NUKEDO-798870 format. One record per residue (C-alpha): residue number from 1; residue in one letter; x, y, z. Coordinates in Angstrom, 1 decimal. Layout:
BEGIN
i: NUM, aa: A, X: X, Y: Y, Z: Z;
...
//
This chain:
BEGIN
i: 1, aa: M, X: 76.3, Y: -67.0, Z: 49.8;
i: 2, aa: P, X: 75.1, Y: -64.7, Z: 47.2;
i: 3, aa: E, X: 72.5, Y: -62.3, Z: 48.5;
i: 4, aa: L, X: 69.8, Y: -60.1, Z: 46.9;
i: 5, aa: P, X: 72.6, Y: -57.4, Z: 45.6;
i: 6, aa: E, X: 74.3, Y: -60.7, Z: 44.0;
i: 7, aa: V, X: 71.5, Y: -62.4, Z: 42.4;
i: 8, aa: E, X: 69.9, Y: -59.2, Z: 41.1;
i: 9, aa: T, X: 73.6, Y: -59.1, Z: 39.4;
i: 10, aa: V, X: 72.9, Y: -62.3, Z: 38.1;
i: 11, aa: T, X: 69.8, Y: -62.0, Z: 37.1;
i: 12, aa: R, X: 69.9, Y: -58.7, Z: 34.8;
i: 13, aa: S, X: 73.3, Y: -60.6, Z: 33.1;
i: 14, aa: I, X: 71.1, Y: -63.3, Z: 32.0;
i: 15, aa: A, X: 68.2, Y: -60.8, Z: 31.0;
i: 16, aa: P, X: 68.8, Y: -60.8, Z: 27.3;
i: 17, aa: L, X: 68.2, Y: -64.4, Z: 27.2;
i: 18, aa: V, X: 64.7, Y: -63.3, Z: 27.0;
i: 19, aa: G, X: 63.0, Y: -64.7, Z: 23.9;
i: 20, aa: R, X: 65.5, Y: -67.6, Z: 23.1;
i: 21, aa: H, X: 64.2, Y: -71.1, Z: 22.8;
i: 22, aa: I, X: 65.9, Y: -73.7, Z: 24.7;
i: 23, aa: V, X: 67.4, Y: -76.5, Z: 22.0;
i: 24, aa: S, X: 68.5, Y: -78.7, Z: 24.4;
i: 25, aa: A, X: 69.5, Y: -79.7, Z: 28.2;
i: 26, aa: E, X: 71.8, Y: -81.6, Z: 30.3;
i: 27, aa: F, X: 71.6, Y: -82.3, Z: 33.7;
i: 28, aa: R, X: 74.8, Y: -84.0, Z: 35.1;
i: 29, aa: A, X: 74.2, Y: -83.9, Z: 38.9;
i: 30, aa: T, X: 71.2, Y: -85.2, Z: 40.2;
i: 31, aa: R, X: 72.1, Y: -83.5, Z: 43.6;
i: 32, aa: V, X: 71.3, Y: -79.9, Z: 41.9;
i: 33, aa: L, X: 68.3, Y: -81.3, Z: 40.1;
i: 34, aa: R, X: 65.7, Y: -81.1, Z: 42.7;
i: 35, aa: G, X: 62.6, Y: -83.3, Z: 43.0;
i: 36, aa: G, X: 63.0, Y: -84.9, Z: 39.3;
i: 37, aa: D, X: 64.4, Y: -87.5, Z: 36.9;
i: 38, aa: P, X: 67.8, Y: -86.0, Z: 34.5;
i: 39, aa: D, X: 66.6, Y: -86.6, Z: 31.8;
i: 40, aa: R, X: 63.0, Y: -86.6, Z: 31.8;
i: 41, aa: M, X: 63.6, Y: -82.8, Z: 33.0;
i: 42, aa: A, X: 65.9, Y: -82.0, Z: 30.5;
i: 43, aa: A, X: 63.1, Y: -83.2, Z: 27.8;
i: 44, aa: R, X: 60.4, Y: -81.4, Z: 29.7;
i: 45, aa: I, X: 61.7, Y: -77.8, Z: 28.7;
i: 46, aa: Q, X: 63.8, Y: -79.0, Z: 25.6;
i: 47, aa: G, X: 61.9, Y: -76.2, Z: 22.9;
i: 48, aa: L, X: 60.2, Y: -74.3, Z: 25.2;
i: 49, aa: R, X: 61.3, Y: -70.2, Z: 24.8;
i: 50, aa: I, X: 62.3, Y: -68.5, Z: 27.5;
i: 51, aa: A, X: 59.6, Y: -66.2, Z: 28.7;
i: 52, aa: G, X: 61.1, Y: -63.6, Z: 31.2;
i: 53, aa: V, X: 63.7, Y: -63.6, Z: 34.2;
i: 54, aa: K, X: 63.2, Y: -62.3, Z: 37.7;
i: 55, aa: R, X: 64.4, Y: -62.5, Z: 40.9;
i: 56, aa: Y, X: 62.6, Y: -63.3, Z: 44.1;
i: 57, aa: G, X: 64.7, Y: -63.2, Z: 47.0;
i: 58, aa: K, X: 67.6, Y: -65.2, Z: 46.4;
i: 59, aa: F, X: 66.0, Y: -67.3, Z: 44.0;
i: 60, aa: I, X: 65.6, Y: -66.3, Z: 40.0;
i: 61, aa: L, X: 63.0, Y: -67.4, Z: 38.3;
i: 62, aa: M, X: 63.2, Y: -67.9, Z: 34.6;
i: 63, aa: S, X: 59.2, Y: -68.2, Z: 33.1;
i: 64, aa: L, X: 59.2, Y: -70.6, Z: 30.2;
i: 65, aa: D, X: 56.4, Y: -71.2, Z: 27.5;
i: 66, aa: G, X: 55.7, Y: -73.5, Z: 24.3;
i: 67, aa: G, X: 54.6, Y: -76.5, Z: 23.2;
i: 68, aa: G, X: 55.4, Y: -78.1, Z: 26.7;
i: 69, aa: G, X: 53.0, Y: -76.0, Z: 28.5;
i: 70, aa: P, X: 54.3, Y: -73.0, Z: 30.9;
i: 71, aa: G, X: 56.8, Y: -73.7, Z: 33.5;
i: 72, aa: Y, X: 59.2, Y: -71.9, Z: 35.8;
i: 73, aa: L, X: 63.4, Y: -73.1, Z: 36.2;
i: 74, aa: V, X: 63.6, Y: -72.5, Z: 39.1;
i: 75, aa: I, X: 67.9, Y: -71.2, Z: 40.3;
i: 76, aa: H, X: 68.9, Y: -71.2, Z: 43.8;
i: 77, aa: L, X: 72.7, Y: -70.7, Z: 43.8;
i: 78, aa: G, X: 73.4, Y: -71.4, Z: 47.1;
i: 79, aa: M, X: 76.9, Y: -70.8, Z: 47.8;
i: 80, aa: T, X: 79.2, Y: -71.3, Z: 45.2;
i: 81, aa: G, X: 76.5, Y: -71.6, Z: 42.3;
i: 82, aa: R, X: 77.0, Y: -69.6, Z: 39.1;
i: 83, aa: L, X: 75.1, Y: -68.9, Z: 35.4;
i: 84, aa: L, X: 77.8, Y: -68.5, Z: 33.1;
i: 85, aa: L, X: 76.4, Y: -67.3, Z: 29.9;
i: 86, aa: G, X: 79.2, Y: -69.8, Z: 27.3;
i: 87, aa: G, X: 82.6, Y: -70.9, Z: 28.0;
i: 88, aa: P, X: 84.2, Y: -74.0, Z: 29.1;
i: 89, aa: T, X: 82.4, Y: -76.6, Z: 30.8;
i: 90, aa: G, X: 84.4, Y: -78.8, Z: 33.6;
i: 91, aa: K, X: 83.9, Y: -81.2, Z: 36.3;
i: 92, aa: H, X: 81.6, Y: -78.4, Z: 38.5;
i: 93, aa: T, X: 79.3, Y: -77.9, Z: 35.3;
i: 94, aa: H, X: 76.3, Y: -79.4, Z: 36.2;
i: 95, aa: A, X: 73.7, Y: -78.2, Z: 33.9;
i: 96, aa: I, X: 74.4, Y: -77.2, Z: 30.3;
i: 97, aa: L, X: 71.2, Y: -75.0, Z: 28.2;
i: 98, aa: T, X: 72.3, Y: -75.0, Z: 25.3;
i: 99, aa: L, X: 69.9, Y: -72.3, Z: 23.5;
i: 100, aa: D, X: 68.8, Y: -71.1, Z: 19.8;
i: 101, aa: R, X: 71.3, Y: -68.4, Z: 20.3;
i: 102, aa: G, X: 74.3, Y: -69.0, Z: 23.0;
i: 103, aa: V, X: 74.6, Y: -71.8, Z: 26.0;
i: 104, aa: L, X: 73.6, Y: -71.3, Z: 29.5;
i: 105, aa: L, X: 76.3, Y: -72.8, Z: 32.2;
i: 106, aa: Y, X: 75.2, Y: -73.7, Z: 36.0;
i: 107, aa: D, X: 78.4, Y: -74.4, Z: 37.3;
i: 108, aa: D, X: 78.5, Y: -75.3, Z: 41.3;
i: 109, aa: S, X: 81.6, Y: -76.8, Z: 43.2;
i: 110, aa: R, X: 80.3, Y: -77.3, Z: 46.3;
i: 111, aa: Q, X: 76.4, Y: -78.3, Z: 44.6;
i: 112, aa: F, X: 74.8, Y: -76.8, Z: 47.8;
i: 113, aa: G, X: 72.7, Y: -74.7, Z: 45.2;
i: 114, aa: C, X: 69.3, Y: -76.1, Z: 43.3;
i: 115, aa: L, X: 67.8, Y: -76.3, Z: 40.1;
i: 116, aa: E, X: 63.6, Y: -76.9, Z: 39.9;
i: 117, aa: F, X: 61.2, Y: -77.0, Z: 37.2;
i: 118, aa: H, X: 57.5, Y: -76.3, Z: 38.2;
i: 119, aa: E, X: 54.4, Y: -76.1, Z: 35.8;
i: 120, aa: E, X: 53.0, Y: -74.1, Z: 38.5;
i: 121, aa: F, X: 54.8, Y: -70.5, Z: 40.6;
i: 122, aa: P, X: 56.6, Y: -72.8, Z: 43.1;
i: 123, aa: Q, X: 55.2, Y: -72.2, Z: 46.7;
i: 124, aa: R, X: 58.6, Y: -71.9, Z: 48.7;
i: 125, aa: V, X: 58.7, Y: -69.0, Z: 46.2;
i: 126, aa: A, X: 55.2, Y: -67.7, Z: 47.0;
i: 127, aa: K, X: 55.9, Y: -68.0, Z: 50.5;
i: 128, aa: L, X: 58.8, Y: -66.2, Z: 51.3;
i: 129, aa: G, X: 58.1, Y: -62.6, Z: 52.6;
i: 130, aa: P, X: 58.5, Y: -59.1, Z: 50.6;
i: 131, aa: E, X: 60.4, Y: -57.8, Z: 48.8;
i: 132, aa: P, X: 62.6, Y: -55.0, Z: 50.8;
i: 133, aa: L, X: 63.2, Y: -52.5, Z: 47.6;
i: 134, aa: E, X: 59.4, Y: -52.4, Z: 47.2;
i: 135, aa: V, X: 57.2, Y: -53.2, Z: 51.2;
i: 136, aa: R, X: 56.1, Y: -50.1, Z: 52.5;
i: 137, aa: F, X: 57.8, Y: -48.4, Z: 55.3;
i: 138, aa: E, X: 54.3, Y: -48.6, Z: 57.5;
i: 139, aa: D, X: 53.5, Y: -52.3, Z: 56.5;
i: 140, aa: F, X: 57.7, Y: -52.5, Z: 57.6;
i: 141, aa: A, X: 57.3, Y: -51.0, Z: 61.1;
i: 142, aa: A, X: 54.1, Y: -52.9, Z: 61.5;
i: 143, aa: A, X: 56.1, Y: -56.1, Z: 61.1;
i: 144, aa: L, X: 59.0, Y: -55.0, Z: 63.1;
i: 145, aa: K, X: 56.3, Y: -54.9, Z: 66.3;
i: 146, aa: R, X: 55.1, Y: -58.4, Z: 65.4;
i: 147, aa: H, X: 58.3, Y: -60.1, Z: 66.5;
i: 148, aa: K, X: 59.9, Y: -60.2, Z: 69.7;
i: 149, aa: T, X: 63.4, Y: -61.5, Z: 68.7;
i: 150, aa: R, X: 66.5, Y: -60.2, Z: 67.8;
i: 151, aa: I, X: 66.9, Y: -57.8, Z: 64.8;
i: 152, aa: K, X: 69.3, Y: -59.3, Z: 63.4;
i: 153, aa: A, X: 67.9, Y: -63.0, Z: 63.1;
i: 154, aa: L, X: 64.7, Y: -60.8, Z: 62.1;
i: 155, aa: L, X: 66.8, Y: -60.0, Z: 58.9;
i: 156, aa: L, X: 67.7, Y: -63.2, Z: 58.4;
i: 157, aa: N, X: 64.4, Y: -64.5, Z: 58.3;
i: 158, aa: Q, X: 63.1, Y: -65.0, Z: 54.7;
i: 159, aa: T, X: 59.5, Y: -64.6, Z: 55.3;
i: 160, aa: F, X: 60.4, Y: -61.6, Z: 57.1;
i: 161, aa: L, X: 62.0, Y: -59.5, Z: 54.1;
i: 162, aa: R, X: 63.0, Y: -61.7, Z: 51.4;
i: 163, aa: G, X: 66.9, Y: -61.4, Z: 50.2;
i: 164, aa: L, X: 68.8, Y: -60.4, Z: 53.0;
i: 165, aa: G, X: 71.5, Y: -62.2, Z: 54.1;
i: 166, aa: N, X: 74.7, Y: -62.1, Z: 56.8;
i: 167, aa: I, X: 76.8, Y: -59.8, Z: 55.0;
i: 168, aa: Y, X: 73.7, Y: -56.7, Z: 54.7;
i: 169, aa: A, X: 71.7, Y: -57.4, Z: 57.2;
i: 170, aa: D, X: 75.5, Y: -56.4, Z: 59.2;
i: 171, aa: E, X: 75.8, Y: -53.6, Z: 56.4;
i: 172, aa: T, X: 72.2, Y: -52.2, Z: 57.3;
i: 173, aa: L, X: 72.0, Y: -52.9, Z: 61.6;
i: 174, aa: F, X: 75.7, Y: -50.7, Z: 60.9;
i: 175, aa: R, X: 74.4, Y: -47.9, Z: 59.1;
i: 176, aa: A, X: 71.2, Y: -47.6, Z: 61.2;
i: 177, aa: G, X: 73.0, Y: -48.0, Z: 64.2;
i: 178, aa: I, X: 71.3, Y: -50.5, Z: 65.9;
i: 179, aa: H, X: 72.7, Y: -53.6, Z: 67.9;
i: 180, aa: P, X: 72.5, Y: -57.3, Z: 66.1;
i: 181, aa: L, X: 70.8, Y: -58.4, Z: 69.5;
i: 182, aa: A, X: 68.2, Y: -55.5, Z: 69.8;
i: 183, aa: M, X: 64.7, Y: -56.3, Z: 69.8;
i: 184, aa: A, X: 62.5, Y: -56.3, Z: 67.2;
i: 185, aa: S, X: 59.5, Y: -55.0, Z: 68.9;
i: 186, aa: R, X: 61.0, Y: -52.8, Z: 71.1;
i: 187, aa: L, X: 62.3, Y: -50.7, Z: 68.4;
i: 188, aa: R, X: 61.1, Y: -47.3, Z: 69.0;
i: 189, aa: G, X: 61.2, Y: -43.1, Z: 67.4;
i: 190, aa: E, X: 63.3, Y: -42.6, Z: 64.3;
i: 191, aa: R, X: 65.0, Y: -46.6, Z: 64.6;
i: 192, aa: P, X: 62.9, Y: -48.5, Z: 62.6;
i: 193, aa: R, X: 62.8, Y: -46.2, Z: 59.9;
i: 194, aa: R, X: 66.6, Y: -45.3, Z: 60.2;
i: 195, aa: L, X: 66.7, Y: -49.6, Z: 59.4;
i: 196, aa: F, X: 64.1, Y: -49.1, Z: 56.5;
i: 197, aa: D, X: 66.3, Y: -46.3, Z: 54.7;
i: 198, aa: A, X: 69.6, Y: -48.0, Z: 55.8;
i: 199, aa: I, X: 68.4, Y: -51.4, Z: 53.9;
i: 200, aa: G, X: 67.0, Y: -49.7, Z: 51.0;
i: 201, aa: A, X: 70.4, Y: -47.3, Z: 50.9;
i: 202, aa: V, X: 72.7, Y: -50.6, Z: 51.4;
i: 203, aa: L, X: 71.2, Y: -52.7, Z: 48.4;
i: 204, aa: T, X: 71.2, Y: -49.7, Z: 46.0;
i: 205, aa: E, X: 75.2, Y: -48.9, Z: 46.3;
i: 206, aa: A, X: 75.3, Y: -52.8, Z: 46.6;
i: 207, aa: I, X: 74.0, Y: -53.7, Z: 43.3;
i: 208, aa: A, X: 75.6, Y: -50.9, Z: 41.3;
i: 209, aa: A, X: 78.8, Y: -51.9, Z: 42.6;
i: 210, aa: G, X: 77.6, Y: -55.4, Z: 41.1;
i: 211, aa: G, X: 77.4, Y: -57.0, Z: 44.3;
i: 212, aa: S, X: 80.3, Y: -58.0, Z: 46.9;
i: 213, aa: S, X: 82.9, Y: -61.0, Z: 45.4;
i: 214, aa: I, X: 83.8, Y: -62.3, Z: 48.6;
i: 215, aa: S, X: 84.8, Y: -66.0, Z: 46.9;
i: 216, aa: D, X: 83.3, Y: -67.4, Z: 44.3;
i: 217, aa: Y, X: 80.8, Y: -64.8, Z: 43.5;
i: 218, aa: V, X: 80.4, Y: -63.5, Z: 39.6;
i: 219, aa: D, X: 78.0, Y: -62.1, Z: 37.6;
i: 220, aa: A, X: 77.1, Y: -64.4, Z: 33.9;
i: 221, aa: E, X: 79.7, Y: -62.7, Z: 32.2;
i: 222, aa: G, X: 82.1, Y: -63.8, Z: 34.5;
i: 223, aa: R, X: 82.8, Y: -59.7, Z: 36.2;
i: 224, aa: K, X: 83.6, Y: -59.6, Z: 40.2;
i: 225, aa: G, X: 81.5, Y: -57.3, Z: 42.1;
i: 226, aa: F, X: 83.5, Y: -55.1, Z: 44.3;
i: 227, aa: F, X: 81.1, Y: -54.1, Z: 46.8;
i: 228, aa: Q, X: 83.2, Y: -55.5, Z: 49.5;
i: 229, aa: L, X: 85.4, Y: -52.3, Z: 49.3;
i: 230, aa: S, X: 82.4, Y: -50.7, Z: 50.7;
i: 231, aa: H, X: 81.8, Y: -53.2, Z: 53.6;
i: 232, aa: R, X: 82.3, Y: -51.1, Z: 57.4;
i: 233, aa: V, X: 81.7, Y: -53.9, Z: 59.5;
i: 234, aa: Y, X: 81.3, Y: -57.7, Z: 57.7;
i: 235, aa: Q, X: 84.6, Y: -59.3, Z: 58.1;
i: 236, aa: R, X: 86.2, Y: -56.7, Z: 59.8;
i: 237, aa: T, X: 86.8, Y: -58.0, Z: 63.4;
i: 238, aa: G, X: 89.1, Y: -56.5, Z: 65.7;
i: 239, aa: E, X: 89.8, Y: -53.6, Z: 62.5;
i: 240, aa: P, X: 89.0, Y: -49.9, Z: 63.9;
i: 241, aa: C, X: 85.4, Y: -49.2, Z: 62.7;
i: 242, aa: L, X: 85.4, Y: -46.2, Z: 60.0;
i: 243, aa: T, X: 82.8, Y: -43.8, Z: 61.6;
i: 244, aa: C, X: 84.7, Y: -43.9, Z: 65.6;
i: 245, aa: R, X: 88.2, Y: -46.1, Z: 65.5;
i: 246, aa: T, X: 86.4, Y: -48.5, Z: 67.7;
i: 247, aa: P, X: 87.7, Y: -52.2, Z: 67.2;
i: 248, aa: I, X: 84.9, Y: -54.5, Z: 65.2;
i: 249, aa: R, X: 83.7, Y: -57.3, Z: 67.6;
i: 250, aa: R, X: 82.2, Y: -60.8, Z: 65.9;
i: 251, aa: L, X: 79.0, Y: -62.4, Z: 67.4;
i: 252, aa: L, X: 77.1, Y: -65.6, Z: 67.4;
i: 253, aa: V, X: 73.1, Y: -64.4, Z: 66.4;
i: 254, aa: A, X: 70.7, Y: -67.3, Z: 65.1;
i: 255, aa: Q, X: 74.3, Y: -69.4, Z: 64.7;
i: 256, aa: R, X: 75.1, Y: -66.3, Z: 62.5;
i: 257, aa: S, X: 78.8, Y: -64.6, Z: 62.4;
i: 258, aa: S, X: 76.8, Y: -60.7, Z: 63.2;
i: 259, aa: H, X: 79.9, Y: -57.9, Z: 63.0;
i: 260, aa: F, X: 78.9, Y: -54.6, Z: 64.7;
i: 261, aa: C, X: 80.9, Y: -51.9, Z: 66.4;
i: 262, aa: P, X: 79.8, Y: -51.9, Z: 70.0;
i: 263, aa: K, X: 80.0, Y: -48.0, Z: 70.7;
i: 264, aa: C, X: 78.1, Y: -47.1, Z: 67.2;
i: 265, aa: Q, X: 75.3, Y: -49.7, Z: 67.4;
i: 266, aa: K, X: 73.1, Y: -49.3, Z: 70.0;
i: 267, aa: R, X: 70.7, Y: -52.0, Z: 71.7;
//
């Protein structure tokens, strides 16, 4: 599933659409269109201007204004969703936004993503936790102490921090030298600061690299990311740790695969 760096990269690649108007819209799959009739939703956003594009965690919010009143087009890419600027449509194209200049397509082979329209700021987005690249260390450290749960599970909790997923939770825990089964509330000394710094560093590096292209992910121009070349533990089970040469291990935490070095990462 695209995580914060991938969604940020996609968001930046469609930022030039700000100021353009939606001439027409076509929605072809009700499975990815949440809470609305395709024709009614198409009519509701037709003629509106794209006033802004911003990422909130793993969500992309396109703020709209115009004669129909303000609103938000909410996009979640799921596992295989893609926003593409132009190009041919195909059997997996489930939404077409024809603009006064250009076309924005939503493709999704597995249809786990979703498109929604809200007239007010969506509550499901408002309930998300703080932005990892904006939260203060003091607030982050205080939140750690309140959670008596495994640190890997906590990092995946979108009400704790928004946007982190399996890839970047594994990579940040390795950078911080913390075992995925360590209890969040018991992290002491310099460990909270190391984790905080690792989150910021890994996410910043991944965004600069255009994200991780593990399978389907590309940005709106069809370009793949290359941060997967810098992964130190994620999906490297059995391979030697790049630091100490100990084989990388895998275990389940919160029903998710967790990759770690048993020597470099301590509980």
